[in-house]
C-alpha positions as CSV (number, residue, x, y, z in Angstrom):
1,X,15.6,-9.6,20.0
2,X,18.8,-8.1,18.4
3,X,19.8,-4.6,17.6
4,X,19.1,-5.1,13.8
5,X,15.4,-6.0,14.6
6,X,15.1,-3.0,16.9
7,X,16.5,-0.7,14.2
8,X,14.4,-2.1,11.4
9,X,11.1,-2.7,13.1
10,X,11.3,-0.3,16.1
11,X,13.0,2.8,14.7
12,X,12.7,2.6,10.9
13,X,8.9,2.8,11.0
14,X,9.1,6.2,12.8
15,X,11.7,7.5,10.3
16,X,9.6,6.4,7.4
17,X,6.5,7.9,9.0
18,X,8.2,11.2,9.8
19,X,9.5,11.6,6.2
20,X,6.1,10.6,4.9
21,X,4.3,13.4,6.8
22,X,6.8,16.2,6.7
23,X,7.9,15.8,3.1
24,X,4.3,15.5,1.9
25,X,3.4,18.8,3.6
26,X,6.5,20.5,2.2
27,X,5.8,19.2,-1.3
28,X,2.2,20.3,-1.1
29,X,3.3,23.8,0.0
30,X,6.2,24.3,-2.4
31,X,5.5,21.9,-5.3
32,X,1.8,22.4,-6.3
33,X,2.6,21.9,-10.0
34,X,4.1,18.5,-9.3
35,X,1.1,17.4,-7.3
36,X,-0.6,15.2,-9.9
37,X,-1.1,11.7,-11.1
38,X,1.0,12.2,-14.2
39,X,-1.5,10.0,-16.2
40,X,-0.1,8.6,-19.5
41,X,-3.4,7.3,-20.8
42,X,-3.4,9.8,-23.6
43,X,0.0,8.5,-24.8
44,X,-1.2,4.9,-25.0
45,X,-4.5,3.5,-23.9
46,X,-4.1,-0.1,-24.9
47,X,-5.2,-2.3,-22.0
48,X,-4.9,0.8,-19.8
49,X,-8.5,0.6,-18.5
50,X,-8.2,-3.1,-17.5
51,X,-4.8,-2.8,-15.9
52,X,-5.7,0.4,-14.0
53,X,-9.0,-0.9,-12.7
54,X,-7.5,-4.2,-11.5
55,X,-4.6,-2.4,-9.8
56,X,-6.6,0.4,-8.1
57,X,-9.5,-1.8,-6.9
58,X,-7.0,-4.4,-5.6
59,X,-4.8,-2.0,-3.9
60,X,-7.6,-0.1,-2.2
61,X,-9.0,-3.4,-0.8
62,X,-5.5,-4.3,0.4
63,X,-4.9,-0.9,2.0
64,X,-8.1,-0.6,3.9
65,X,-7.9,-4.3,4.8
66,X,-4.5,-3.8,6.4
67,X,-5.6,-0.6,8.0
68,X,-8.6,-2.0,9.7
69,X,-7.1,-5.5,10.3
70,X,-3.9,-4.3,11.9
71,X,-5.0,-1.3,13.9
72,X,-8.3,-2.6,15.3
73,X,-7.7,-3.7,18.9
74,X,-8.5,-7.4,19.6
75,X,-11.2,-6.5,22.2
76,X,-13.2,-4.6,19.6
77,X,-13.9,-7.6,17.3
78,X,-13.5,-10.4,19.9
79,X,-17.3,-10.7,20.6
80,X,-18.0,-11.1,16.9
81,X,-15.2,-13.1,15.3
82,X,-12.3,-15.2,16.5
83,X,-8.7,-14.4,15.5
84,X,-8.5,-17.5,13.5
85,X,-11.7,-16.7,11.5
86,X,-10.4,-13.2,11.0
87,X,-7.1,-14.5,9.7
88,X,-8.9,-16.9,7.2
89,X,-11.0,-13.9,6.1
90,X,-7.9,-11.9,5.6
91,X,-6.3,-14.6,3.5
92,X,-9.3,-15.1,1.3
93,X,-10.1,-11.4,0.7
94,X,-6.5,-10.3,0.6
95,X,-5.6,-13.1,-1.7
96,X,-8.2,-12.2,-4.3
97,X,-7.4,-8.5,-4.0
98,X,-3.7,-9.3,-4.2
99,X,-4.0,-11.3,-7.4
100,X,-6.1,-8.4,-9.0
101,X,-3.5,-5.8,-7.9
102,X,-0.5,-7.9,-9.0
103,X,-2.0,-8.6,-12.4
104,X,-2.9,-4.9,-13.0
105,X,0.4,-3.7,-11.5
106,X,2.5,-6.0,-13.6
107,X,0.7,-4.9,-16.7
108,X,1.3,-1.2,-15.8
109,X,4.9,-1.9,-15.0
110,X,5.5,-3.8,-18.3
111,X,3.8,-0.9,-20.2
112,X,6.0,1.7,-18.5
113,X,9.2,-0.3,-19.4
114,X,8.3,-1.3,-22.9
115,X,6.1,1.4,-24.4
116,X,8.5,4.0,-26.0
117,X,6.1,6.9,-25.5
118,X,5.3,6.1,-21.9
119,X,8.9,5.4,-21.0
120,X,10.1,8.7,-22.6
121,X,7.7,10.7,-20.3
122,X,8.4,8.7,-17.2
123,X,10.7,9.8,-14.4
124,X,12.9,7.4,-12.5
125,X,10.7,7.5,-9.5
126,X,7.6,6.6,-11.7
127,X,9.3,3.4,-12.6
128,X,10.7,2.7,-9.1
129,X,7.4,3.2,-7.3
130,X,5.4,0.9,-9.6
131,X,8.1,-1.7,-9.3
132,X,8.1,-1.5,-5.5
133,X,4.3,-1.8,-5.4
134,X,4.4,-4.9,-7.6
135,X,7.2,-6.4,-5.5
136,X,5.2,-5.6,-2.3
137,X,2.0,-7.2,-3.5
138,X,4.0,-10.3,-4.7
139,X,5.6,-10.6,-1.3
140,X,2.2,-10.3,0.3
141,X,0.8,-13.1,-1.8
142,X,3.9,-15.3,-0.9
143,X,3.1,-14.8,2.9
144,X,-0.1,-16.7,2.4
145,X,1.8,-20.0,2.1
146,X,3.3,-19.9,5.6
147,X,0.1,-18.3,7.0
148,X,-1.9,-21.4,6.0
149,X,0.1,-23.3,8.6
150,X,-1.0,-20.9,11.4
151,X,-4.8,-20.4,10.9
152,X,-5.3,-20.2,14.6
153,X,-4.9,-16.4,14.4
154,X,-1.5,-16.3,16.2
155,X,0.2,-14.5,13.3
156,X,-2.6,-12.0,13.0
157,X,-2.3,-11.1,16.7
158,X,1.5,-10.8,16.4
159,X,1.4,-8.3,13.4
160,X,-1.5,-6.4,15.0
161,X,0.5,-6.1,18.2
162,X,3.5,-4.7,16.3
163,X,1.5,-2.2,14.2
164,X,-0.5,-1.0,17.2
165,X,2.7,-0.6,19.3
166,X,4.1,1.6,16.5
167,X,1.0,3.7,15.9
168,X,0.0,4.1,19.5
169,X,3.6,4.8,20.7
170,X,3.6,1.8,23.1
171,X,7.2,0.9,22.8
172,X,8.8,-2.5,22.4
173,X,7.3,-3.0,18.9
174,X,10.1,-5.1,17.5
175,X,9.5,-7.7,20.3
176,X,6.2,-8.6,18.6
177,X,8.0,-9.9,15.6
178,X,10.3,-12.4,17.3
179,X,10.3,-15.8,15.6
180,X,8.5,-14.4,12.5
181,X,9.6,-15.8,9.2
182,X,11.9,-13.7,7.0
183,X,9.2,-13.4,4.2
184,X,6.9,-11.4,6.6
185,X,9.8,-9.2,7.7
186,X,10.8,-8.5,4.1
187,X,7.1,-7.7,3.3
188,X,7.1,-5.2,6.2
189,X,10.4,-3.6,5.2
190,X,9.3,-3.0,1.6
191,X,6.0,-1.6,2.8
192,X,7.9,0.9,5.1
193,X,10.2,1.8,2.2
194,X,7.2,2.7,0.1
195,X,5.9,4.9,2.9
196,X,9.4,6.5,3.1
197,X,9.6,7.4,-0.7
198,X,5.9,8.2,-1.0
199,X,6.2,12.0,-0.9
200,X,8.8,12.0,-3.7
201,X,6.5,10.0,-6.1
202,X,3.2,10.5,-8.0
203,X,1.5,8.7,-5.1
204,X,0.9,12.0,-3.4
205,X,-2.2,12.4,-5.5
206,X,-4.0,10.0,-3.2
207,X,-4.1,12.9,-0.6
208,X,-6.3,14.8,-3.1
209,X,-9.3,12.5,-3.4
210,X,-11.9,14.5,-5.4
211,X,-14.8,14.1,-3.0
212,X,-16.1,17.5,-4.2
213,X,-17.3,15.8,-7.4
214,X,-19.9,13.9,-5.4
215,X,-21.8,17.0,-4.2
216,X,-21.0,19.6,-6.9
217,X,-23.7,20.6,-9.4
218,X,-23.7,19.2,-12.9
219,X,-21.8,21.2,-15.6
220,X,-23.7,21.9,-18.8
221,X,-21.6,21.7,-21.9
222,X,-23.2,23.0,-25.1
223,X,-21.8,22.9,-28.6
224,X,-21.2,26.2,-30.4
225,X,-24.2,26.9,-32.7
């Protein structure tokens, strides 16, 4: 293990996570008027519903799949499923969700670059973050190819070991990624960079999931007589 790996995969995750939490709290406290999705659907709705649904469904499946898959200790699922079967499941489900997310994200990215009305109301970070997300999903799909050569679950255990070492402050996280292909490492670095810039983008709206809509009473809207 060299110093570059220690810096990128041992220290950089904590830098990204610290900025993610602290800057999100500061923006929520001082920038309430910027805490929004910045939807551009009213400016142009062509293909918006299809693109948005594909992107959001795909990215939610990917996010929770990574969250559960990487942070669940091996002993929890060992009685029910082998690492190899878990890795095959991740490839199949993640592959389908990744294609959905990539298709929707690419449509949204193209729309933001080519639609004059949408481009005129977009900030630099709006374009950067959707570009990063599309790149990240594309890299994730590319990792499927080398993963198919290791369906014994060894890669899954390596990445789980790295993620759990980071989240549970176990130390020596970078050692788990020794011998891992560059495509996996690039995928991880882009993911950490998205975490780093998260508080400075429209992605902060995911903190404000409108769960209140599930339990609130219906609103009656009547026309003026």
